[in-house]
N, C-alpha and C positions, 0 to 999 in steps of 0.2 A: 362634234358636240362641245368639245372644250373651247373652241374658238367662239361659239355662240355664248357660252357661259362667260368668257372673258369680255366679250363685247357688251353683254348685258350688265356686267359689273362696271365697266367704264361708263356706260350710259346712266346707270343708277348713281354713280358718284358725281357725274356732271349734273344730273337733275337735282341731286341733294345740294350741291354747291350753289346751283342757281336758285333753289328754293329758299335757302337761308341767306342769300345775298341781300344787302341793303339797297343796292342800286341795280335792279334787274335789267333796266334798259341800257345801263352803261357797260354791260358785258360785251367785250370785244371778241366775237366768235372766231375771228381770223387768228387771234393770238392763241385761243384755246386749241383750235385745230392744228396750228403750227406746233404747239407744245406736245400734243398727242403724236403728231407725225414724227417729231424729233425723238420722243420716247420709244416709239416703235422702231425707228431706224437704229437707235443705239442698242435696243434689245436684240434686233436682228444681227447686228454686227458682233455683239458679244456671243451669240450662239453660232454664227457661221464662220468667223475668222479665228482659226486655232491659236495663232500667236497672241491675239488680243485676250482670248480666254485664259491662256497661260499667264499673261501679265496680271490679270485680275486675281488668279489663284496665287501668284507669287506675292502680290500685295496682301492677300488674305493670310498667307503664311507669315509675313512680316508682322502683321497685326496680332496674330496668335502668339508669336514670340514676345512681342511687347506686352501682351496681357500676362503671360507667364512671368516675365521679369517684374511687372508691377505687383503681381501677387506675391512673389518672393520678397520683394522689398517691403511690402506692406506687412507681411508676416514677420520679417526681421525687426521692423520698427515697433509694431503693435503686439507682437507675440500671439498668444492664444486668442486674443480678441479679434484677430484677422484670420483665424482658421488654423493657426499653428497648434502644436501639441500643448495640452494643459500642463502647467508647472506643478500640479498637485494631483492626487488621486482622491476620489470621493470614497470615504470609508463607510458611510451610511446614506446612500442615495435614496431619494424618495421613491416610493413604488409608482410605476406608471399608471396613469389614470386619464380618463377623458374629461374629468371635471376640472374646470379652471381653478377651483378653490382647494382641490385635493393636496397640492404641495404645502399649503398652510396647515391642513388638518393632520397630516402625518406626524407633525412635530408634537402636537398636543395629545396624541393617543398613547 
């Protein structure tokens, strides 16, 4: 059932791309089918070859480390604006409300 769902999604995406195309007669179906075949081949390789899967996961781990380093550097440079601790404490915070104008109204009451 999942394969049919995936095939229906691919067919729908191709039909949508063809429908919004400016030059429908100029679509080279051989290129489209070759691209789909290459995509399916790469997906199969990533699922079937263990060392290739591990290589992708190690790239992912490297990107996660880069993301954490970027967040740490951004917090160092921009402080609390980038998610770091606030340099002050609020002594009289506004009451929580669902109204967008409520933060302005608590001051006048």
